[in-house]
C-alpha positions in Angstrom: -15.4 -5.0 -80.2 -15.7 -2.3 -77.4 -13.5 -1.0 -75.6 -13.4 -1.8 -71.9 -13.6 1.2 -69.8 -10.8 1.1 -67.0 -11.3 1.1 -63.5 -10.8 3.9 -61.8 -9.3 4.6 -58.8 -11.8 4.5 -55.2 -11.1 8.7 -54.2 -10.6 7.6 -50.5 -10.0 9.6 -47.5 -7.4 7.0 -45.3 -5.1 8.0 -43.3 -1.7 6.5 -42.4 -1.9 4.9 -39.8 0.8 7.0 -36.6 3.5 4.9 -35.9 3.4 2.7 -32.1 5.2 4.9 -29.5 8.1 2.2 -28.2 7.7 1.0 -25.0 9.6 2.5 -21.8 12.7 0.7 -20.1 11.0 -2.2 -17.3 11.0 -1.1 -13.6 14.4 -1.8 -12.1 12.5 -4.5 -10.1 11.6 -6.1 -13.4 14.3 -8.2 -13.2 15.2 -9.5 -10.1 11.8 -10.7 -9.6 12.2 -12.5 -12.9 15.0 -14.3 -11.5 13.9 -14.8 -8.1 11.1 -17.4 -10.1 13.2 -18.8 -12.6 15.4 -20.0 -9.2 12.9 -20.8 -7.3 10.5 -22.5 -9.4 14.3 -24.8 -10.3 14.9 -25.3 -6.7 11.3 -26.4 -5.8 11.6 -29.1 -9.0 14.4 -29.9 -8.0 13.8 -30.5 -4.2 10.6 -32.0 -4.9 12.6 -34.9 -6.6 15.7 -34.6 -4.8 13.3 -35.2 -1.6 11.3 -37.7 -3.1 8.2 -36.1 -2.5 8.6 -35.1 0.7 9.7 -31.3 0.7 8.6 -28.5 -0.3 4.9 -29.5 0.6 4.4 -33.2 1.4 0.3 -32.8 1.3 0.8 -31.7 -2.7 1.8 -34.5 -4.0 2.9 -34.1 -7.4 0.9 -30.8 -7.3 4.9 -29.7 -6.4 5.7 -30.2 -9.4 2.8 -28.5 -10.8 3.8 -25.4 -8.3 7.9 -25.2 -9.3 6.6 -24.9 -12.8 4.2 -22.0 -12.4 7.3 -20.3 -10.1 8.6 -21.5 -13.6 6.9 -19.8 -16.1 5.8 -16.9 -14.1 9.7 -16.5 -14.7 10.0 -17.2 -18.2 6.3 -14.4 -19.0 9.0 -12.3 -17.8 11.4 -12.6 -19.3 9.8 -12.4 -22.8 8.3 -9.0 -21.6 11.7 -7.5 -20.7 12.7 -4.4 -22.3 
């Protein structure tokens, strides 16, 4: 029975990737802005419910909920990138 020839190892010039640099710290304004967005979004939604839709902007109607959640999502997005 014939013997199998072993696979030869490929000779490649593979270079290991350099380790990525760790990102630097956030600017000083980062935390106050995302905390403000979170609190403003919460206050917007609470104001809408407490005023039964008359505040913050009556013309928006239930769009006030969208505006409040957009503010909240902006704050959460910034919070997730906080270092």
